[in-house]
N, C-alpha and C positions, 0 to 999 in steps of 0.2 A: 503495499498498498504505499502510495507516495502521495501527499498534498502539495501543491502547486499554486502560485497564481495563475490568472487563464493565460497572462501575458511572458512566463517565463517558456523557456528555450529546453526542448523536448526530442529525444533523438530516436528514430523509429528507422526499422529495415525497409529500403527500397532497392528490389531486385537486388543488387551485388553491393549497396554502399547504403551509409548511413547519411539521414535525412534529416536535418533539423528543422522544425518547427513548433510553431506555439502551443501549449499545452490545450486553448479551446478546438484545435483542430485533430487532436488527437481521438481515434475511434474505435470502438469496439472492435479487436481484430485483427489490429496493428500491431508488428512483431518490433520488440523494444529490447535492447541489449540489456542485461542482466548477470551479474558478479556471479558465477559456480568454480568457488574454490579459487585457482589461480588463472582461471579463465575465464572468459565470456561466452553466454549463450544467450538464443534468441526466447526470451519468452510472449506469450499474447496476450493482449490485453483482454480483461474479461468484464470487465466493464468501468463506465466512467461518469462519475456524479458530482455536482455541481453544490458547494456547500458557501456556508458565509463566514467570511473571516471573524474567525476572534479577534484577532489584532488588528491596529491601528496602522500601524507601522509594518513593514515587510524591509529586509535589508540584503544588498547584492552583496555575491561569491565572485570573486576574481582568482583564477587558478590560472600560475602562471605559464605553465609550458602548454597544454593542451588544450585547456579551457574548458574544461569538462571534468565534471565529478561523479563522484558515485552516491545518491540519496537511498537508504533501504535499500540497498543490493543493486539498485535500477539507476545505471548510464544515463545522467541527461546534461544540456549543456549546462555554462555559468549563466547567471543574470545580471548581465549588463548588458551594455549600450544605449540605454536610455540615458544616461547622463551627455557622450557624446552628442545623441540629437540635439537636448537643450542647449549645449552650448553653441553648439554649430548655428543653432537657430534664431539663439542671441545675438552672436556674431551679425547674422544678417538684418537684424530687427534694431540693433542696439549701434552698432560699431561700424554703423553705414550712411554714409546722405551723399546723395545726386550734390552735393555742392564739391564733395569731393574727385568728382570725374574729371579730366582733364576736355575741355572742346573740340579738340583734335581731334583728325580722323580715329576711328576705334575705338576711342573714349570708354565706350560703354561696355568694351570685351571683358567677359568675367567676372561681370557686377552683379550682383544678387537682386538682379532687375526684378525675378519670379520664381517664388518661391513655391517648391510642390511636396504634398505630403505622402506622394505614391510614387514611386521607379517603375516605368514599364519600360521593359527592353525595347518595345517596338518603336518608341519614340526615341531612342539614345542614335547617336552617329554608330553609323554602318561598322566604322572600323571597329570597333568597342567587340562587336561580334566575333572579331576573327580570332579570339582567343582560344586557342586549343585550350582542353582539362582535363586530359588523359596521362593518368599515369605511366605510360611506355611507351614508345612508338612502335609501331606493329612493321613487319619486315616488309609489307608491301612500299613502304615509304622509301627506306632506303634503296628497296629497287627501282623504285621511279626517279630518285636520285641518279642513278647509276643512268639512265633512259636521258635525263635532261626532259623530265616527262611534265607539261606546264601544272601547275598546282589547282588548276580547275580538276582535274582528272582525281583526285585526292580528293574532293571535297567531302565525298560520303564516306571514307575512309576515317579520315581524321576528325575525332569526336569535337564540336568547337562548342563556341554558344551560341551560333546562330541555329545549328540545330535543334538546343534544344528551346528556342522561343517560343513561347504558348504552352509550356510545360511545367511543372514543379521542378524541374532542372535546371530553369532558369537562373532560378535564384542559389541552388544551392548544389552539392556535390563537385563543387570545382576540385580536380586532382592536379598535380606537379608533378615533374618527373625525379627532381633533386631538392632532400632537405636539408633544412639552412637551421643554425640557432637562432638568428637573426634578420629578421626579415628586411631590417635597413643597413645591413650588413655591405659591404661593398664600397668601390672608389667615392672619399668626400668631394672630391673637386673634380672634375675632367680638364682632360689634357686640352680641349678646345677653350675654356677658361683661361689657363696657364700660359700659352701661346700666346705670342702680343699679335703680332701681324699678320694679316691674311696671306702672305708670302710663307710665313713660318708655319700655317695650317694648312697651307697645299704642300707642302714640301713635306711636311710630316706624314698626310695621307698617301701622297704617292711612294713615301718613303715604305711603307707600311707595307702597299699594293703590292711593291716590288718582292717583299719578301713572300709575302703569301702567294703559294702554286695556283689555288682557285682564284685567283684575280686577274683579267687581263687587263694590266697597266695603260698598256697604250690609248685600250677602250675607254679606259676611265679617265684619264687625258681629256680624250678630244671629245668624250659627255662634257665634261668640265665647261670646254670651251665654247660647245655649241651652245648648251641649255643657261650656262651663266655669264663666262669670260665677254663675249663677242658680244651678248645681248645687251650687258652692261655698257660696253664701250658704243654701241650704237646709240644707246639710250641717250647716256650723256653730254655724247656729241650731239645729238640732234636737240638733246636744253640746252646745251651751251650758245646755239645757234639761233635759238629763239627765247633766251632766256629774258627775263625782266630786269629794272634797275629799282632798285630802293632806297630810301633817303636815312640815313641813319641819325637825322636828327628827328625829323614829322612823321619819319615811317610812311611817306607817298610814295606809290609804286610810279614805273614808269616803262611803257611797254618798248622803248627803244632808251638809249642813256644818249640822257639831254648832251647836244653839241659841248654848251657851256663846260660840262665834265663835272658840273655841282647842279644843285638844288633850284632850279627856277623859282620856289617859294619862299625856302628858309635860306638858299645858300650852303645848305648844309651836306657832307659829302654822298654820292650814289655810289652805292657797293653793288656790285657784281653778285648773283643768285647763287647761278654754280660758275664753278672755278677750273680750271687749268686742269688743278692737280687730282680731284674728280673724277676728270674725264680721264687722265693716262693713268688712273689704279693700279687697273690690270694689263695695261699695254707690256711692261716688261716681262710680266709671269709669263705670259701667252707667247711671247717671242721664246722665252726659254722652256716652256712645254713645244713647241713646234721645233724645236733646235732638236730637243734631246728623246725626244718619243717619236714613234712611225704613225704622225697626223697623217691622216687623207691631205690629198693634192687639194682639195675643194677646199679643207678646212684653213689648211695654212694659208691658200690664197686669199681667203676670206678677212684673215688676220693679215697679209701682206696690203690689202687696200684699204682697210683700217687704218692701219698704220700711215698709211702715204695722206689719207683725209685728215688724219691730227695735225702731220707735218704741214698739210698745207694750212690747216687754220693758226697754227700756232707757231711754225715754224719750226727749225731745227736747233736742239738743244747746242747751246755754243762749247766749241771743246776749250776745255780747262789749259791755258797755257802751264806747260811745264816745265820749271829751271831743271839748272845742273845736279842741283841738290836734293831733286827726287829719284833721282837713278842711282844714288849714293848710300 
């Protein structure tokens, strides 16, 4: 016999795994884990009764390792979680104001503008449904990897959240392949934050690609050029040619730089909004990648054309006059 509150977490067997449900959802005939000596057996619920709670207050228990305890020989989940819900709710209701949001584009992203009391997996981002929930991967996965099979082919083989939507398994029974003593264990700071410039980050990425046999580093370099560097160079060059001027004193914007070189309204200095350095920031890195890696002729020529366009806009960089002491 076990007396719990209606919202208390209970464990019941569902096919091959233990499912967590609230005590009010337990039905006669459900199978629950029960301690039997040094082992665990499945026992059947014979009756469910509702009684008036004799106490005004109940207490929460927290089990450090597996968040499960045995009460009167019946295994059930620890009774916690309500505190977290209240704290998160208060953070959205008290520690927030629309006056905190910036006026710039995207200022309302990730802001708690809408609060919901129910999580419906059908309404969340589809990417979150692609998480696999298996204890071990089947042999078919590795055989398909050898054939370079498309992931779509294994959609029904690998158990993931999307296959469980609309069933009780969409909320529980998520498994994993490797145990860990601390879910937050791992690097506290990624290399991306420790490396300073984009050149250092790109060189580190390509250097890592050269060490991994499964990576075609030439293909990686060409993809970076086509999807990032070349587009950035073209966009910034176009933005420089059509940029506006802005007065540093009265903040007046001008479609073209005034011929006088200063603000006609207040006489303040008019600055550019797009600068030469921002246009050229990926040019040198693009040149190096074209020289070092097996980039296609088409992509190389695109970089060369952009290089000529930038030179015609800003002029070639002046060569530094070297003295005799520079060679000593």
